[in-house]
Structures are given as structure tokens and as C-alpha cells.
PDB file of the backbone (N, CA, C, O) and the ligand in Angstrom, with CONECT records:
HET     ZN  A 101       1
ATOM      1  N   MET A   1      -8.579  -7.842  -6.675  1.00  0.00           N
ATOM      2  CA  MET A   1      -8.234  -6.541  -6.092  1.00  0.00           C
ATOM      3  C   MET A   1      -7.888  -6.717  -4.615  1.00  0.00           C
ATOM      4  O   MET A   1      -8.555  -7.454  -3.889  1.00  0.00           O
ATOM      5  N   LEU A   2      -6.852  -6.038  -4.195  1.00  0.00           N
ATOM      6  CA  LEU A   2      -6.469  -6.075  -2.791  1.00  0.00           C
ATOM      7  C   LEU A   2      -6.848  -4.750  -2.132  1.00  0.00           C
ATOM      8  O   LEU A   2      -6.789  -3.692  -2.758  1.00  0.00           O
ATOM      9  N   THR A   3      -7.227  -4.822  -0.892  1.00  0.00           N
ATOM     10  CA  THR A   3      -7.373  -3.622  -0.080  1.00  0.00           C
ATOM     11  C   THR A   3      -6.188  -3.594   0.880  1.00  0.00           C
ATOM     12  O   THR A   3      -6.040  -4.469   1.733  1.00  0.00           O
ATOM     13  N   ILE A   4      -5.356  -2.579   0.725  1.00  0.00           N
ATOM     14  CA  ILE A   4      -4.170  -2.436   1.568  1.00  0.00           C
ATOM     15  C   ILE A   4      -4.575  -1.628   2.798  1.00  0.00           C
ATOM     16  O   ILE A   4      -5.180  -0.561   2.698  1.00  0.00           O
ATOM     17  N   LYS A   5      -4.218  -2.176   3.966  1.00  0.00           N
ATOM     18  CA  LYS A   5      -4.588  -1.523   5.228  1.00  0.00           C
ATOM     19  C   LYS A   5      -3.356  -1.292   6.081  1.00  0.00           C
ATOM     20  O   LYS A   5      -2.344  -1.981   5.952  1.00  0.00           O
ATOM     21  N   CYS A   6      -3.467  -0.311   6.947  1.00  0.00           N
ATOM     22  CA  CYS A   6      -2.407  -0.026   7.910  1.00  0.00           C
ATOM     23  C   CYS A   6      -2.191  -1.236   8.826  1.00  0.00           C
ATOM     24  O   CYS A   6      -3.154  -1.813   9.331  1.00  0.00           O
ATOM     25  N   GLY A   7      -0.940  -1.615   9.036  1.00  0.00           N
ATOM     26  CA  GLY A   7      -0.633  -2.743   9.903  1.00  0.00           C
ATOM     27  C   GLY A   7      -0.846  -2.445  11.380  1.00  0.00           C
ATOM     28  O   GLY A   7      -0.920  -3.364  12.196  1.00  0.00           O
ATOM     29  N   LYS A   8      -0.942  -1.190  11.719  1.00  0.00           N
ATOM     30  CA  LYS A   8      -1.134  -0.815  13.131  1.00  0.00           C
ATOM     31  C   LYS A   8      -2.588  -0.587  13.494  1.00  0.00           C
ATOM     32  O   LYS A   8      -3.118  -1.210  14.414  1.00  0.00           O
ATOM     33  N   CYS A   9      -3.231   0.318  12.759  1.00  0.00           N
ATOM     34  CA  CYS A   9      -4.590   0.699  13.162  1.00  0.00           C
ATOM     35  C   CYS A   9      -5.666   0.125  12.234  1.00  0.00           C
ATOM     36  O   CYS A   9      -6.858   0.327  12.464  1.00  0.00           O
ATOM     37  N   LYS A  10      -5.237  -0.600  11.170  1.00  0.00           N
ATOM     38  CA  LYS A  10      -6.154  -1.287  10.237  1.00  0.00           C
ATOM     39  C   LYS A  10      -6.988  -0.346   9.381  1.00  0.00           C
ATOM     40  O   LYS A  10      -7.958  -0.781   8.760  1.00  0.00           O
ATOM     41  N   THR A  11      -6.639   0.913   9.334  1.00  0.00           N
ATOM     42  CA  THR A  11      -7.330   1.846   8.442  1.00  0.00           C
ATOM     43  C   THR A  11      -7.100   1.444   6.989  1.00  0.00           C
ATOM     44  O   THR A  11      -5.989   1.070   6.614  1.00  0.00           O
ATOM     45  N   LYS A  12      -8.157   1.522   6.168  1.00  0.00           N
ATOM     46  CA  LYS A  12      -8.017   1.254   4.730  1.00  0.00           C
ATOM     47  C   LYS A  12      -7.197   2.362   4.100  1.00  0.00           C
ATOM     48  O   LYS A  12      -7.476   3.541   4.314  1.00  0.00           O
ATOM     49  N   LEU A  13      -6.191   1.996   3.327  1.00  0.00           N
ATOM     50  CA  LEU A  13      -5.334   3.003   2.701  1.00  0.00           C
ATOM     51  C   LEU A  13      -5.581   3.136   1.201  1.00  0.00           C
ATOM     52  O   LEU A  13      -5.766   4.243   0.696  1.00  0.00           O
ATOM     53  N   PHE A  14      -5.585   2.001   0.485  1.00  0.00           N
ATOM     54  CA  PHE A  14      -5.912   2.068  -0.945  1.00  0.00           C
ATOM     55  C   PHE A  14      -6.269   0.687  -1.472  1.00  0.00           C
ATOM     56  O   PHE A  14      -5.991  -0.340  -0.852  1.00  0.00           O
ATOM     57  N   LYS A  15      -6.899   0.706  -2.646  1.00  0.00           N
ATOM     58  CA  LYS A  15      -7.195  -0.531  -3.370  1.00  0.00           C
ATOM     59  C   LYS A  15      -6.157  -0.704  -4.459  1.00  0.00           C
ATOM     60  O   LYS A  15      -5.779   0.248  -5.141  1.00  0.00           O
ATOM     61  N   TYR A  16      -5.705  -1.930  -4.606  1.00  0.00           N
ATOM     62  CA  TYR A  16      -4.595  -2.191  -5.519  1.00  0.00           C
ATOM     63  C   TYR A  16      -4.862  -3.423  -6.360  1.00  0.00           C
ATOM     64  O   TYR A  16      -5.294  -4.461  -5.860  1.00  0.00           O
ATOM     65  N   ARG A  17      -4.593  -3.284  -7.661  1.00  0.00           N
ATOM     66  CA  ARG A  17      -4.737  -4.420  -8.565  1.00  0.00           C
ATOM     67  C   ARG A  17      -3.410  -5.157  -8.617  1.00  0.00           C
ATOM     68  O   ARG A  17      -2.467  -4.721  -9.278  1.00  0.00           O
ATOM     69  N   LYS A  18      -3.350  -6.282  -7.910  1.00  0.00           N
ATOM     70  CA  LYS A  18      -2.110  -7.078  -7.825  1.00  0.00           C
ATOM     71  C   LYS A  18      -2.159  -8.154  -8.883  1.00  0.00           C
ATOM     72  O   LYS A  18      -3.094  -8.954  -8.930  1.00  0.00           O
ATOM     73  N   ILE A  19      -1.137  -8.172  -9.742  1.00  0.00           N
ATOM     74  CA  ILE A  19      -1.032  -9.206 -10.772  1.00  0.00           C
ATOM     75  C   ILE A  19       0.061 -10.175 -10.346  1.00  0.00           C
ATOM     76  O   ILE A  19       1.181  -9.767 -10.040  1.00  0.00           O
ATOM     77  N   GLY A  20      -0.272 -11.462 -10.330  1.00  0.00           N
ATOM     78  CA  GLY A  20       0.687 -12.475  -9.886  1.00  0.00           C
ATOM     79  C   GLY A  20       0.438 -12.860  -8.446  1.00  0.00           C
ATOM     80  O   GLY A  20      -0.166 -12.115  -7.675  1.00  0.00           O
ATOM     81  N   LYS A  21       0.917 -14.039  -8.101  1.00  0.00           N
ATOM     82  CA  LYS A  21       0.605 -14.605  -6.786  1.00  0.00           C
ATOM     83  C   LYS A  21       1.658 -14.261  -5.729  1.00  0.00           C
ATOM     84  O   LYS A  21       1.505 -14.602  -4.556  1.00  0.00           O
ATOM     85  N   GLY A  22       2.699 -13.600  -6.145  1.00  0.00           N
ATOM     86  CA  GLY A  22       3.810 -13.355  -5.221  1.00  0.00           C
ATOM     87  C   GLY A  22       3.470 -12.401  -4.098  1.00  0.00           C
ATOM     88  O   GLY A  22       2.347 -11.909  -3.990  1.00  0.00           O
ATOM     89  N   LYS A  23       4.465 -12.151  -3.266  1.00  0.00           N
ATOM     90  CA  LYS A  23       4.288 -11.219  -2.155  1.00  0.00           C
ATOM     91  C   LYS A  23       4.099  -9.800  -2.677  1.00  0.00           C
ATOM     92  O   LYS A  23       4.503  -9.467  -3.791  1.00  0.00           O
ATOM     93  N   VAL A  24       3.489  -8.989  -1.858  1.00  0.00           N
ATOM     94  CA  VAL A  24       3.309  -7.574  -2.219  1.00  0.00           C
ATOM     95  C   VAL A  24       4.565  -6.822  -1.794  1.00  0.00           C
ATOM     96  O   VAL A  24       4.703  -6.394  -0.648  1.00  0.00           O
ATOM     97  N   LEU A  25       5.477  -6.677  -2.757  1.00  0.00           N
ATOM     98  CA  LEU A  25       6.745  -6.011  -2.469  1.00  0.00           C
ATOM     99  C   LEU A  25       6.719  -4.560  -2.919  1.00  0.00           C
ATOM    100  O   LEU A  25       7.285  -3.673  -2.280  1.00  0.00           O
ATOM    101  N   LYS A  26       6.044  -4.351  -4.040  1.00  0.00           N
ATOM    102  CA  LYS A  26       5.938  -3.011  -4.626  1.00  0.00           C
ATOM    103  C   LYS A  26       4.513  -2.814  -5.077  1.00  0.00           C
ATOM    104  O   LYS A  26       3.859  -3.759  -5.517  1.00  0.00           O
ATOM    105  N   CYS A  27       4.026  -1.592  -4.972  1.00  0.00           N
ATOM    106  CA  CYS A  27       2.721  -1.268  -5.532  1.00  0.00           C
ATOM    107  C   CYS A  27       2.929  -0.218  -6.623  1.00  0.00           C
ATOM    108  O   CYS A  27       3.344   0.907  -6.346  1.00  0.00           O
ATOM    109  N   HIS A  28       2.638  -0.598  -7.855  1.00  0.00           N
ATOM    110  CA  HIS A  28       2.773   0.334  -8.971  1.00  0.00           C
ATOM    111  C   HIS A  28       1.629   1.338  -8.901  1.00  0.00           C
ATOM    112  O   HIS A  28       0.466   0.964  -8.751  1.00  0.00           O
ATOM    113  N   LYS A  29       1.973   2.602  -9.011  1.00  0.00           N
ATOM    114  CA  LYS A  29       0.952   3.648  -8.797  1.00  0.00           C
ATOM    115  C   LYS A  29      -0.169   3.593  -9.821  1.00  0.00           C
ATOM    116  O   LYS A  29      -1.304   3.960  -9.518  1.00  0.00           O
ATOM    117  N   ASN A  30       0.138   3.135 -11.040  1.00  0.00           N
ATOM    118  CA  ASN A  30      -0.929   3.072 -12.051  1.00  0.00           C
ATOM    119  C   ASN A  30      -1.884   1.909 -11.826  1.00  0.00           C
ATOM    120  O   ASN A  30      -2.864   1.770 -12.558  1.00  0.00           O
ATOM    121  N   ARG A  31      -1.618   1.070 -10.827  1.00  0.00           N
ATOM    122  CA  ARG A  31      -2.560   0.000 -10.481  1.00  0.00           C
ATOM    123  C   ARG A  31      -3.285   0.277  -9.159  1.00  0.00           C
ATOM    124  O   ARG A  31      -4.033  -0.566  -8.663  1.00  0.00           O
ATOM    125  N   ILE A  32      -3.057   1.447  -8.606  1.00  0.00           N
ATOM    126  CA  ILE A  32      -3.831   1.853  -7.432  1.00  0.00           C
ATOM    127  C   ILE A  32      -5.166   2.373  -7.938  1.00  0.00           C
ATOM    128  O   ILE A  32      -5.229   3.398  -8.617  1.00  0.00           O
ATOM    129  N   LYS A  33      -6.232   1.660  -7.602  1.00  0.00           N
ATOM    130  CA  LYS A  33      -7.530   1.951  -8.202  1.00  0.00           C
ATOM    131  C   LYS A  33      -8.367   2.906  -7.376  1.00  0.00           C
ATOM    132  O   LYS A  33      -9.260   3.567  -7.906  1.00  0.00           O
ATOM    133  N   LYS A  34      -8.096   2.984  -6.116  1.00  0.00           N
ATOM    134  CA  LYS A  34      -8.862   3.895  -5.268  1.00  0.00           C
ATOM    135  C   LYS A  34      -8.011   4.226  -4.056  1.00  0.00           C
ATOM    136  O   LYS A  34      -7.438   3.340  -3.423  1.00  0.00           O
ATOM    137  N   SER A  35      -7.935   5.503  -3.742  1.00  0.00           N
ATOM    138  CA  SER A  35      -7.179   5.907  -2.559  1.00  0.00           C
ATOM    139  C   SER A  35      -8.138   6.245  -1.438  1.00  0.00           C
ATOM    140  O   SER A  35      -9.147   6.919  -1.647  1.00  0.00           O
ATOM    141  N   TYR A  36      -7.819   5.780  -0.264  1.00  0.00           N
ATOM    142  CA  TYR A  36      -8.596   6.162   0.912  1.00  0.00           C
ATOM    143  C   TYR A  36      -7.770   7.145   1.737  1.00  0.00           C
ATOM    144  O   TYR A  36      -7.789   8.344   1.462  1.00  0.00           O
ATOM    145  N   LYS A  37      -7.058   6.662   2.728  1.00  0.00           N
ATOM    146  CA  LYS A  37      -6.402   7.563   3.676  1.00  0.00           C
ATOM    147  C   LYS A  37      -4.894   7.649   3.491  1.00  0.00           C
ATOM    148  O   LYS A  37      -4.191   8.197   4.340  1.00  0.00           O
ATOM    149  N   ILE A  38      -4.401   7.112   2.390  1.00  0.00           N
ATOM    150  CA  ILE A  38      -2.947   7.109   2.197  1.00  0.00           C
ATOM    151  C   ILE A  38      -2.409   8.549   2.183  1.00  0.00           C
ATOM    152  O   ILE A  38      -2.991   9.444   1.570  1.00  0.00           O
ATOM    153  N   GLU A  39      -1.294   8.739   2.871  1.00  0.00           N
ATOM    154  CA  GLU A  39      -0.676  10.057   2.938  1.00  0.00           C
ATOM    155  C   GLU A  39       0.768   9.957   2.501  1.00  0.00           C
ATOM    156  O   GLU A  39       1.438   8.952   2.740  1.00  0.00           O
ATOM    157  N   LYS A  40       1.241  11.014   1.858  1.00  0.00           N
ATOM    158  CA  LYS A  40       2.640  11.054   1.435  1.00  0.00           C
ATOM    159  C   LYS A  40       3.335  12.168   2.182  1.00  0.00           C
ATOM    160  O   LYS A  40       2.903  13.320   2.147  1.00  0.00           O
ATOM    161  N   VAL A  41       4.411  11.821   2.855  1.00  0.00           N
ATOM    162  CA  VAL A  41       5.212  12.812   3.570  1.00  0.00           C
ATOM    163  C   VAL A  41       6.646  12.650   3.084  1.00  0.00           C
ATOM    164  O   VAL A  41       7.309  11.657   3.383  1.00  0.00           O
ATOM    165  N   GLY A  42       7.115  13.649   2.324  1.00  0.00           N
ATOM    166  CA  GLY A  42       8.435  13.508   1.712  1.00  0.00           C
ATOM    167  C   GLY A  42       8.411  12.320   0.764  1.00  0.00           C
ATOM    168  O   GLY A  42       7.566  12.262  -0.129  1.00  0.00           O
ATOM    169  N   GLU A  43       9.302  11.393   0.938  1.00  0.00           N
ATOM    170  CA  GLU A  43       9.373  10.204   0.078  1.00  0.00           C
ATOM    171  C   GLU A  43       8.592   9.032   0.665  1.00  0.00           C
ATOM    172  O   GLU A  43       8.519   7.964   0.059  1.00  0.00           O
ATOM    173  N   GLU A  44       8.019   9.231   1.829  1.00  0.00           N
ATOM    174  CA  GLU A  44       7.368   8.117   2.516  1.00  0.00           C
ATOM    175  C   GLU A  44       5.849   8.150   2.367  1.00  0.00           C
ATOM    176  O   GLU A  44       5.221   9.209   2.372  1.00  0.00           O
ATOM    177  N   TYR A  45       5.286   6.950   2.234  1.00  0.00           N
ATOM    178  CA  TYR A  45       3.837   6.808   2.223  1.00  0.00           C
ATOM    179  C   TYR A  45       3.413   6.170   3.533  1.00  0.00           C
ATOM    180  O   TYR A  45       4.084   5.280   4.056  1.00  0.00           O
ATOM    181  N   GLY A  46       2.291   6.640   4.049  1.00  0.00           N
ATOM    182  CA  GLY A  46       1.867   6.070   5.314  1.00  0.00           C
ATOM    183  C   GLY A  46       0.417   6.383   5.627  1.00  0.00           C
ATOM    184  O   GLY A  46      -0.329   6.947   4.826  1.00  0.00           O
ATOM    185  N   CYS A  47       0.063   5.986   6.833  1.00  0.00           N
ATOM    186  CA  CYS A  47      -1.269   6.123   7.374  1.00  0.00           C
ATOM    187  C   CYS A  47      -1.339   7.404   8.204  1.00  0.00           C
ATOM    188  O   CYS A  47      -0.320   7.858   8.725  1.00  0.00           O
ATOM    189  N   PRO A  48      -2.532   7.988   8.332  1.00  0.00           N
ATOM    190  CA  PRO A  48      -2.666   9.160   9.209  1.00  0.00           C
ATOM    191  C   PRO A  48      -2.201   8.911  10.648  1.00  0.00           C
ATOM    192  O   PRO A  48      -1.889   9.865  11.360  1.00  0.00           O
ATOM    193  N   CYS A  49      -2.149   7.658  11.085  1.00  0.00           N
ATOM    194  CA  CYS A  49      -1.695   7.361  12.454  1.00  0.00           C
ATOM    195  C   CYS A  49      -0.177   7.501  12.604  1.00  0.00           C
ATOM    196  O   CYS A  49       0.350   7.439  13.715  1.00  0.00           O
ATOM    197  N   GLY A  50       0.526   7.692  11.471  1.00  0.00           N
ATOM    198  CA  GLY A  50       1.973   7.859  11.550  1.00  0.00           C
ATOM    199  C   GLY A  50       2.769   6.636  11.133  1.00  0.00           C
ATOM    200  O   GLY A  50       3.989   6.703  10.985  1.00  0.00           O
ATOM    201  N   ASN A  51       2.082   5.520  10.943  1.00  0.00           N
ATOM    202  CA  ASN A  51       2.745   4.293  10.502  1.00  0.00           C
ATOM    203  C   ASN A  51       3.186   4.422   9.037  1.00  0.00           C
ATOM    204  O   ASN A  51       2.380   4.759   8.170  1.00  0.00           O
ATOM    205  N   VAL A  52       4.452   4.155   8.772  1.00  0.00           N
ATOM    206  CA  VAL A  52       4.973   4.228   7.399  1.00  0.00           C
ATOM    207  C   VAL A  52       4.808   2.873   6.722  1.00  0.00           C
ATOM    208  O   VAL A  52       5.217   1.848   7.266  1.00  0.00           O
ATOM    209  N   ILE A  53       4.208   2.873   5.534  1.00  0.00           N
ATOM    210  CA  ILE A  53       4.014   1.592   4.832  1.00  0.00           C
ATOM    211  C   ILE A  53       4.958   1.401   3.651  1.00  0.00           C
ATOM    212  O   ILE A  53       5.097   0.283   3.155  1.00  0.00           O
ATOM    213  N   GLY A  54       5.601   2.455   3.195  1.00  0.00           N
ATOM    214  CA  GLY A  54       6.515   2.282   2.073  1.00  0.00           C
ATOM    215  C   GLY A  54       7.155   3.591   1.669  1.00  0.00           C
ATOM    216  O   GLY A  54       6.853   4.652   2.213  1.00  0.00           O
ATOM    217  N   VAL A  55       8.055   3.487   0.694  1.00  0.00           N
ATOM    218  CA  VAL A  55       8.747   4.675   0.190  1.00  0.00           C
ATOM    219  C   VAL A  55       8.590   4.768  -1.324  1.00  0.00           C
ATOM    220  O   VAL A  55       8.435   3.764  -2.019  1.00  0.00           O
ATOM    221  N   ASP A  56       8.634   6.000  -1.807  1.00  0.00           N
ATOM    222  CA  ASP A  56       8.497   6.282  -3.224  1.00  0.00           C
ATOM    223  C   ASP A  56       9.686   5.716  -3.991  1.00  0.00           C
ATOM    224  O   ASP A  56      10.837   5.889  -3.592  1.00  0.00           O
ATOM    225  N   GLU A  57       9.387   5.027  -5.115  1.00  0.00           N
ATOM    226  CA  GLU A  57      10.475   4.498  -5.932  1.00  0.00           C
ATOM    227  C   GLU A  57      10.026   4.357  -7.385  1.00  0.00           C
ATOM    228  O   GLU A  57       9.322   3.404  -7.723  1.00  0.00           O
ATOM    229  N   ASP A  58      10.418   5.280  -8.235  1.00  0.00           N
ATOM    230  CA  ASP A  58      10.180   5.192  -9.684  1.00  0.00           C
ATOM    231  C   ASP A  58       8.772   4.753 -10.077  1.00  0.00           C
ATOM    232  O   ASP A  58       8.610   3.708 -10.707  1.00  0.00           O
ATOM    233  N   GLY A  59       7.771   5.516  -9.725  1.00  0.00           N
ATOM    234  CA  GLY A  59       6.413   5.186 -10.146  1.00  0.00           C
ATOM    235  C   GLY A  59       5.763   4.088  -9.340  1.00  0.00           C
ATOM    236  O   GLY A  59       4.687   3.603  -9.690  1.00  0.00           O
ATOM    237  N   ALA A  60       6.406   3.698  -8.273  1.00  0.00           N
ATOM    238  CA  ALA A  60       5.857   2.638  -7.418  1.00  0.00           C
ATOM    239  C   ALA A  60       6.095   2.990  -5.948  1.00  0.00           C
ATOM    240  O   ALA A  60       6.871   3.886  -5.615  1.00  0.00           O
ATOM    241  N   ILE A  61       5.408   2.262  -5.100  1.00  0.00           N
ATOM    242  CA  ILE A  61       5.681   2.362  -3.666  1.00  0.00           C
ATOM    243  C   ILE A  61       6.394   1.081  -3.267  1.00  0.00           C
ATOM    244  O   ILE A  61       5.835  -0.009  -3.386  1.00  0.00           O
ATOM    245  N   LYS A  62       7.610   1.210  -2.800  1.00  0.00           N
ATOM    246  CA  LYS A  62       8.347   0.048  -2.298  1.00  0.00           C
ATOM    247  C   LYS A  62       7.831  -0.216  -0.894  1.00  0.00           C
ATOM    248  O   LYS A  62       8.051   0.580   0.019  1.00  0.00           O
ATOM    249  N   MET A  63       7.142  -1.341  -0.729  1.00  0.00           N
ATOM    250  CA  MET A  63       6.381  -1.572   0.486  1.00  0.00           C
ATOM    251  C   MET A  63       7.251  -2.080   1.634  1.00  0.00           C
ATOM    252  O   MET A  63       8.177  -2.868   1.442  1.00  0.00           O
ATOM    253  N   ASN A  64       6.929  -1.614   2.801  1.00  0.00           N
ATOM    254  CA  ASN A  64       7.562  -2.076   4.035  1.00  0.00           C
ATOM    255  C   ASN A  64       6.744  -3.260   4.557  1.00  0.00           C
ATOM    256  O   ASN A  64       5.615  -3.088   5.014  1.00  0.00           O
ATOM    257  N   ASP A  65       7.307  -4.428   4.486  1.00  0.00           N
ATOM    258  CA  ASP A  65       6.620  -5.677   4.813  1.00  0.00           C
ATOM    259  C   ASP A  65       5.961  -5.665   6.206  1.00  0.00           C
ATOM    260  O   ASP A  65       4.929  -6.302   6.413  1.00  0.00           O
ATOM    261  N   GLN A  66       6.550  -4.957   7.127  1.00  0.00           N
ATOM    262  CA  GLN A  66       6.045  -4.925   8.502  1.00  0.00           C
ATOM    263  C   GLN A  66       4.918  -3.905   8.675  1.00  0.00           C
ATOM    264  O   GLN A  66       4.209  -3.918   9.681  1.00  0.00           O
ATOM    265  N   GLY A  67       4.758  -3.022   7.688  1.00  0.00           N
ATOM    266  CA  GLY A  67       3.901  -1.853   7.902  1.00  0.00           C
ATOM    267  C   GLY A  67       2.463  -1.990   7.495  1.00  0.00           C
ATOM    268  O   GLY A  67       1.647  -1.132   7.830  1.00  0.00           O
ATOM    269  N   PHE A  68       2.113  -3.073   6.763  1.00  0.00           N
ATOM    270  CA  PHE A  68       0.763  -3.132   6.220  1.00  0.00           C
ATOM    271  C   PHE A  68       0.212  -4.554   6.243  1.00  0.00           C
ATOM    272  O   PHE A  68       0.948  -5.528   6.404  1.00  0.00           O
ATOM    273  N   ILE A  69      -1.074  -4.640   6.081  1.00  0.00           N
ATOM    274  CA  ILE A  69      -1.755  -5.924   5.880  1.00  0.00           C
ATOM    275  C   ILE A  69      -2.667  -5.737   4.677  1.00  0.00           C
ATOM    276  O   ILE A  69      -2.862  -4.611   4.218  1.00  0.00           O
ATOM    277  N   TYR A  70      -3.231  -6.835   4.157  1.00  0.00           N
ATOM    278  CA  TYR A  70      -4.154  -6.671   3.051  1.00  0.00           C
ATOM    279  C   TYR A  70      -5.225  -7.749   3.110  1.00  0.00           C
ATOM    280  O   TYR A  70      -5.052  -8.806   3.717  1.00  0.00           O
ATOM    281  N   THR A  71      -6.343  -7.436   2.452  1.00  0.00           N
ATOM    282  CA  THR A  71      -7.398  -8.413   2.258  1.00  0.00           C
ATOM    283  C   THR A  71      -7.726  -8.417   0.771  1.00  0.00           C
ATOM    284  O   THR A  71      -7.391  -7.472   0.057  1.00  0.00           O
ATOM    285  N   GLY A  72      -8.381  -9.476   0.304  1.00  0.00           N
ATOM    286  CA  GLY A  72      -8.761  -9.548  -1.088  1.00  0.00           C
ATOM    287  C   GLY A  72      -7.968 -10.609  -1.820  1.00  0.00           C
ATOM    288  O   GLY A  72      -7.263 -11.415  -1.213  1.00  0.00           O
ATOM    289  N   THR A  73      -8.096 -10.595  -3.142  1.00  0.00           N
ATOM    290  CA  THR A  73      -7.470 -11.642  -3.941  1.00  0.00           C
ATOM    291  C   THR A  73      -6.518 -11.056  -4.979  1.00  0.00           C
ATOM    292  O   THR A  73      -6.740  -9.975  -5.525  1.00  0.00           O
ATOM    293  N   LYS A  74      -5.453 -11.810  -5.229  1.00  0.00           N
ATOM    294  CA  LYS A  74      -4.497 -11.458  -6.278  1.00  0.00           C
ATOM    295  C   LYS A  74      -5.004 -12.018  -7.597  1.00  0.00           C
ATOM    296  O   LYS A  74      -5.752 -12.996  -7.615  1.00  0.00           O
ATOM    297  N   GLU A  75      -4.595 -11.392  -8.716  1.00  0.00           N
ATOM    298  CA  GLU A  75      -5.060 -11.867 -10.024  1.00  0.00           C
ATOM    299  C   GLU A  75      -3.993 -12.726 -10.673  1.00  0.00           C
ATOM    300  O   GLU A  75      -4.190 -13.223 -11.782  1.00  0.00           O
TER     301      GLU A  75
HETATM  302 ZN    ZN A 101      -2.634   3.486  10.848  1.00  0.00          ZN2+
END
């Protein structure tokens, strides 16, 4: 399980079940296991601090590589 955090203020945003060792390019919404502070404004997902981490795309969040960090392990 990965914990996705804001790349700016390090606030925890959500827990995500990542399958595969690759980069975190997309987060499928049905694998988001717990939401913390993630906010949706229009098509954009982000942190309460205003940092945008990704955009809505067909049941997933297309992640902005510069916008987030994560801790934890991939499966
Ligand atoms: Zn933030």
C-alpha cells in the first residue's frame, strides 16, 4: 500500500493499492483504500494547500509527477 502525499506541504492525501513496480502515473479510484485530505475542484484533484496532484480521467486520477510524493510499498 502506498500513502500518497502532497509534494508541497506533505499532507497525507490518500492510501492507494499500487499493483506493479512501475511509476505512479495513474491512480485507479477503485484502488484508493482510504481518503484523507484529497479535494476535487472541477476536474482537478489536489491538496487543501492548493497544490494540484492530478486530473480526473475515466475512473482514474492521471497523476502530475511533480505534484506528489509517496511512501510505502508497491505490490
Ligand atoms: Zn499540500
